[in-house]
N, C-alpha and C positions, 0 to 999 in steps of 0.2 A: 334415263328411264323412258323408253319409247311411249309407254302407255300414259305416264303422268303428263307428258307434254301434250298429249291429245285431250286428256280429260281436265287439264288445268283450266281451260276456257269455260267448260261447263261448270266446273267447281266454283269458279269466281262468279259467274252469272247467278248461280242458284244460291250461293252461301252468304251473300253480303249481309242480309239482315240477321240471320242466325248467328253469324260470327260477331256482329256488333253486340248482340245480347250476351253471347257466351263470354266475350272478353271482359265484360263487366264483373264477372265472377272469378277471373283468374287471379292467383296470388301474385303473379308477375306478368309483365307485358310480354306476351309470347311472340317475340319478333321472329321474322323469317331467318331460320338457321341456314348458313351457306351449305350448298350441296357437298362441299368438300368434307363436311362432318358426317360422312356417310357410314356405310356398313363395312365391318371387317369380315373376312371370309370365314371366321370361326363362329359367326352367329348361327345358331340352329334355327331352322325354319320349319313350320308345320304346314305343308302344302297339301290341301285336300282336293282330290280329283273331283271334277264336276261332270255331271251327266251330259253327254252329247258334245262336250268340248273339253279341251285341255288348256292348262295355263302353264306357260314356260317362264321360269325365272332364272336369270343369270346374275350371280354375285360378282362384283368387281371391287377389289380392295380400295377403301377410301372414297367410294362413289355410291350414288344411289343405285339400287338394283335395276336391272333392265328387265321389264315385265311386258309381256304381250297383253295388250288390252283386249279382253274378251267382252262379249256382250253381258256376261254374268257380272264381271267386275264393274262395268259401267252402270249397270242397273242398280247394284248394291250401293254404289257411291251416291247416285242420284236419289235413291230411296232414302238414304240417311239424311242427305241435305234437305230434302222436302219435308221429312219428319221433323227436323229441327226447326224449319220455318213455321211449322204448325205447333211448335212448343212441345213436341213429343221428343224430349231430349234423351231419355235413358236408352230406348231402343236404338236411336241414332248413334249414340256413343258406343254401344256394344258392337254395332255393325262396323264402325270405323276401326275399333280396336281389333276386332277379329280379322279384318282385312289387313291391318298392320302386321299382325302375327303371320299371316299367310304370305304376304308379298315382301315383308321386310322393309317397308318404307316408314321412316320415323314420322313423316308429316301426317300420315293417316292416324298414328297413335296420338299425336299432338292435337289433331282435330277432334278425335274422340274425347280427349281430356277436356277440351273446351265445352263439348256437348254435356259431358257428365257434370261439370261445374255449373253450367247453366241450369241443369235440372236439380242441382243441390245434392247430388249423389257423391259424397266424399270418398266412399270406398271404391266406386267405379273410377273416379278421377285418379286415385292412387294407383289402381291397377293399370290404367292407361299410361301414367307417368313411368311406371316400371317397365312397361313394354317399350316405351320410347327410349328409356335408358338402356335397356338390353340391346336394342337395335343400334343405338348411337352412344356407346359407353363413354366416349370422350367429349360429348356435348355438355359444356358447362351449364347451359340452361336446363338441360334434362336433369343433371345432378341436383341443381338447386331446387327445381320444381319437385322432384321426388322427395328430397329432404323436407321441404316445407309441408308437403301433404302428409308425410309420415308424422311430422311433429304435430300437425293439426289433428291427426287421427290418434294421437297419444302413443304412437309407436316410436319410442325414443331410444331403444336399445342400440348402442353403438353410435348414436348421433354426436355425442361430444367428441369421440375419436375422429369421426368423419369431418366434422367442422375443423378440428385441430389440423388435420391433414390439408384441408382446403386452404387454411390460413398459412400453413408452412410453405406450400408450393407457390403461393400467389406472389407475383411481383408487385402488385398493387395491394398492399396490406389494408389500406383504408377501405377499398372496395370489397375485399374479401370479408372483413369484419362487418361491414355494413350488410352484406348478403347474409352473413350468419345471424345477425340481429333480426333481419327480415324473416328468416326461416323460423326463428324461435318466437317471434311476435305472434305467430299463428297459434301458439299453444295456449290453452285456457288457463293452465296453472302457471302463474307468473313465477312462483317460487322455484318450481322445477325448471322452468326456462332459464332462470338466473343461474341455478346450480350447473346446468349444462354449459352455458356460456362461460361461467367461471372456470370450469374444468378445461374447456377447449382452449381458452386464452392462456390460462396459467401454465399449460403444458406445451404451448406453442412457442415459436421463435419470435413472436411479436409481443410477448408478455409485458415488456417494459416500455412499449410505445404509448404515447399520450392518447392516441386514438383508441387503443385497447382499454385503457383505464376509463376513458369517457364512456365507452360502450358498457362497461361493467357498472359505472356509476348510474347510467340511465336505466339499465335493467334492474339494478338493485332498488332504485327508487320505485319502479313499477311493482316490484315484489314486496314493497313495504319495509325494506331494510334501510332505514334512514341513516343510521350511523355508518353502515358499510358504504352507502351511496356517497356520503360526504367524504369518507376516507379515500375512496377511489377518485373522486373529483380532485382532491388535494394531491393525490399521487400523479394525476394527469398534469396538474399545474407544475408540480416539481419536475416532471419530465419535459415540459415545454413552458418555461417561465414567462414567455411573452404571449402565450395563448389566451386570447380574450374569451374564447369558447370555454376553456377550462375555468377561467376566473368567474365566468357567469354561472357555471355549474356549482362552483364552491359557494357562491353567494346564494343562489336559488335553493340548493339542497341544505346549505347551512342555516337558512332561515327556519327550517323545520326542526333543527336540533338546538341551535343557540343563536337567536336573532342578533344579539349584541355583537357576538364574535363575527357573525356573517357580515355585518356592516363594517366592522374593523378590517376584515379581510378585503372587502370590496374597496374601501378607501385606500388601503395599502397598495393595491394593484393600480388604482387610478392615479395615485401620487407618482408611481413609477412610469405609468403609461397614460398620461392625461388625455390622449386622443381616443381613448376606449369608449366610443360613443354608445354602443349597445349596452355595456355594463352600466354606464352612468345613467342611461335612461331607465334601466331596470331599477337602479337605486332610487332615482327620482320617483318612479311609479310607486315603489314601496313606501317611501317617505310620505307621499301624498295620501296613500291609503291609510297610513298611520296618523294622518292629520298633522304631520310635521311640515306644514306648508312653507315656513321660512327656510328650513333646510333644503326642501325640494327646489324652491326658487333659487337659492344660492347655487345649487348644482347647475341649473339651467343657465343662469347668468354667466357662470364661469365657462360653460361650454360655448356660449354665444361669443364671448370675448376671443376664444381660440378659433371659432369658426363663424365670423361675422356674416358670411354668405349663406349660412344654414338658417333659412327663414322659418323652417318648421319649428325651431326652438322658440321663436317669438309666439307662435300659436300655442305651444305647450305652456309657456309662461301665462298666457291668457287663461288657459284651462285651469292651471293651479290657482290663479287669482280668483277665478269663478268658484272653485271648490272652497276656497278660503272665505267666500262671501265678500270679497273685495271687488264689488261689481264695477265701480267707476274705473279702478285700475285695469280690470279685465277688458272693459270696453275700450279704454285708451290703447291698450296693446293690440286689440283686434282692429281698430281703425288704422293703426300703423301697418298691420299685416295686410289689410285690404288694399292700402295704397301701394305697397310693394308688389302684391300679386296682380293688381290691375296694370301696373307698368310692365310686368313680365308678359301678361296676356297681350298687351298692345305691341310689344316689341318682337313678338314671335308669331310665326304663321299658325293658323288654326290647327290644333292638334299637336303642336310641337312641344307643349309644356303641360304640366298638371295644374296650371293656374286656375282654370274653371272649377275643377274639383276642390282646390284649396279655398277658393272664394266661396263656394257653396258651404263648406264647413264653417267658414268664418261668419257668414250671414246667419246660419242656423244658430250658432252660439250667441251672436249678437241679439237675435230675436228672443232667445231664451232669457238673456240678461234683461232685456227691455220688458219682457213679460213678467219676470220676477219683480221688476220695479213698478209694475202696474201701468206701464206705457204700452197698452195693447195695440193701439192704432200704429204706433211706430214699429212694433214688432212685425205687424202685417206688412208694412212697407219694406222692411229689411228682407223678408221672405220673398217679396215680389222681385227682388234683384237677382235671384238665383237663375242662372242660365244653363248650368250644367245639366245635360239630359238625364243623367243618372239620378240627380237629386231633385229635379223640377217637380215631379208628381208628389213626392213626399212633402215638399214645401207647400204645395197647394193644400194637402191634407192638414198640415200644421196651421195654415191660415184658417181653414174651416173650423178647427178645434178652438182657435182663439175667438173667432166670431161667435161660436156656440157659448163660450165662457161669458161673452158679453150679452148673452140672451138673444142673439140674432140667429135663430135656428134656421129660418128659411134661407137667409143669406149664406149661412154655412153650407147648407145642402146644395145651393146653387153653385158654390165654388167647386164642390166635389163633382157635380154633374157636368161642369164645363171644363174640368181639368184635362180630359183626354188621355186615358190610360194607354200605354204602349205595349202592355203585355197582360197575360192572364193573371199574373201575380199582382199587378197594379189594379186590375179589375176587382180582385178579391179584397185588396187593401181598401179600396174606395167603398165597396159595399159594406164591409165591417165597420169602417169609420163612420159612415152615415148611420148605420144601425146604432152604434154607440152614442152618437149625438142625440138621436131620437129617444133612445132608452133613458139616457140621463135627463132628458127633458120630460120624461114621463109619458111619452107618446109610443107606448109599447106596440100597439096595433100597427102604427105606421112603420115601426122598425121591422116587425114581422113581415109586413107586406113587401118591404124593400128586399129583405133577405130571401123571401120565397121566389121573387123574380130572379135574384142572383143565383139561387140554387138551381133553377131551371137552366140558366145560361152556363153555369159552371157545376155540373152534376157530380164531379169528382173532387170538389173542394172540401176538405175536412174542416177548414176554418169556417166556411159559411155554414155548413151543417151544424157544427158545434155551437156557434153563436146563436143560430136559429133555435136549436134545442134548448139553450139556456133561457131564451126569451119565452118559449112555451112553458118552461118550468116555472118562470116567474108568474105566469098566468094560471098556474096550477093544472095545466093540460099535460099530465104525466104520460099519457098514451103517445102524444106527438113527440114529447121529449125523448121517450124511450126509442121510438122508431128512428129518430135522427141520430141519436148517440150510437145505436147499434149499426147504423149505416157508416158512421165514422169509424167504428171498430173494424168493420168489414174492409174499409179502405186502408186503414192503418192500425194493425194489430198492436202496435207499440204506443198508441195514443193514451197515455196514462190518465189524462184528465177526463177523457170520456168514460172510462171505467169508473173513475172516482165520482164524477158528477152523477152518473146513473145510480151507483151504489148509495151515495149520500141522499139522493132524492127519495129512494126507497126507505132508507133508514130513518130519515127525518119524518116520513109519514107513517113510520112503524109498520111497513108493509114488506112482505117477502124477505124477512131479515136474513135467513141463510144465504139467499141469492145476493143480497146486498153485501154481506160479508165476503162472499167469493169475489165479487166485482172489485171491492176495495182492496182485498188482498192482492189481486192481480195488479192493480194500480200501484200498490206499494212495492211489489216486486220490480216493476219498471222504474219507479222513482222513489227509492227507499228513504231519501233525505228530504222529501217534499213536505213542508209543515202542514200544508192544507190537506194532503192525503193522510198524514198522521192524525189530523183533527177528525177527518171522516172515520178513520179506524177507531179512534176513541169514542166517537158518537155511536157507531154501530155496536161496539162492545157494551156501551151503556144501555142501549136498547135491548141487548141480549141478556142483560143482567150481570155482566162481568164488570163490576164497578172498579175493582183494583186495576184491571188492565186498562179500563177507560181512563182513569186518572193518570196512569203511566204514559199512555199515548198523548193525551191532551196536554200534560205538563211539558213533555218534550216539544210538542208543536208550539206551545205558547212561549217556551224559552227561545225557540228558533225564530218565531215570528209573532210578537205580541200584538196580534190583531184583535179588534173588539169582538168579532164573531167567535173567535177561539176562546176569548175570555168568558163570553156568555156560556159556552159549552162547559168549559172547565169549572166555572163558578157553580153551574147547576149540579154537576156531579159531586163536587165538594159539599154543596149544601145538602143534597139528599143523603150523602154519606155521613153527615153529622159534623163535618168540619166547617162550621158556619162562619167563624171568624176569618178563616182563610178564604172562604167563598166571598165574603163581603169585600175583603181586600182586593181580590181579583176583579169583582164587579166594579169597584170604584176606579181601579186602574183603567178598565175598559171605558167607563163613562167619562173619565178625564180626557181620554183621547178622542172619543166620538160620542158625545152626550145624546145624540138623537138616533143612534144606531137601532134599527127596528128589531133586530134579533135580541139585543141586550134588553131593550125596553119591554118586549113581550115576555122575556124570561123572568125578569125581576117582578113584573106584574103578576105573572102566573104563580110564582113561588111566594108572593107576598113579602118580598124583601124591600126594606126601606134603606135607601142609600144616604 
């Protein structure tokens, strides 16, 4: 195409930043399609005559169209690119797609697709994908993109058959099934997505392959069909008896159906294939979470015997020992691990091994053990040994926290101030850590002063604004709290805790209760399982007079997280509702955990409850 070779330079110069933004939104990496995937002579084109000039287009089978570049074409291309750079994506996308229709160049349609996606216009992106596919019907990328966008738009008619055909003709079945899963993963309704994949695979010539059964197992799991997910995983293992991936799915999905049988299945596979490292580590992790530390350690020791050079297993043994509160044993294992990793570091050129990172992990765990044993100065010394750049700043913050625990507040702050952050993220971490130390020491004004400076230096940090807002809330300065929390929401509309904190602050003061309910409802939509947000919802329901709903939310919150603050709220509602024996029981549970909790003490004093 004569014209495209001329405008490609301009296109590249102008489009780089817009393309970078747009590509973040694409459902697939839109790589450059070879020119050989061009236009067939049967493609109908809509060519519109322009005033004062004409455009000539020659179609050549299997090649890009040959277009005379007119000033009008060049102007429209540049205008679209400049609009995109200014974040005016939708008109830019429309211009590119219109041009693609006129000149028959699939690259213009693909560019329009990128612009539509960057602008969040799914309908326009789907239209662009269909223009791209009409121009280049044999382009596999165009086919996949059009299907993915159709699925995301809920247009699933014929999708199962299209995917079935795609799988049938593919020489690489694994890739074809993976692409089909990627297409369906865009669908909001997981059950419908699973049913489409089920039909596509069941009617394909790949129905009996292990990869097909694994894909169905994964999609069934996402759809909440636990029994089907497990049966498909077992079918995959039957099709490929040596597949560790299939055995891992049988174990993982089996735990949600029958944990005892899942363990038996895992051990059966391990007995037949003792080098199955990933499955054995999954089993070890599960056993550790179940507090079956002896069984977990037994697995790790058996693995270490088979793979004596796998030094990570030694670190994992130390972790299990630490979880089991066998601190001396954990420390001994870590000291062996440090010795091995130090030798590795000395024997290899800098950057040739992961020894520095491994040593950092070991020193961090050693410091934690020493801290648990009350040897705080020794813990600080262990942290000072960390040389890994990725862990060094975090180690300084941990040292500061230990000094603060010793009551050495100024020394702790000096450690943070001298730590030397290497990124904006570390600046934020340092500022919030310093504020936490000052807050816990009762120096709220000093904490606020620090975060105000940090907020000026990092005006887009939601972490700093949120922490500063919470400090103002502690001082009862609701106006400043609300200002900062609304700034957080403006920066991050999905920040559930900001909605919750503002809603709770209003509800606790019995102010603007309908607005508080709206804020907490939004927080619960974002994080429906968060017990602290459930607590806030229960509290605002109580303030609004709906005691039954309040007890329901507060009981769920307390069962998930038996915190003393939640106990105080639940106890109060039960007391006012007349369930006084139950209220006293909850109050006493809270007091046994945290006898000086200010919320609980104020609640029982106000209600006249004697514990």
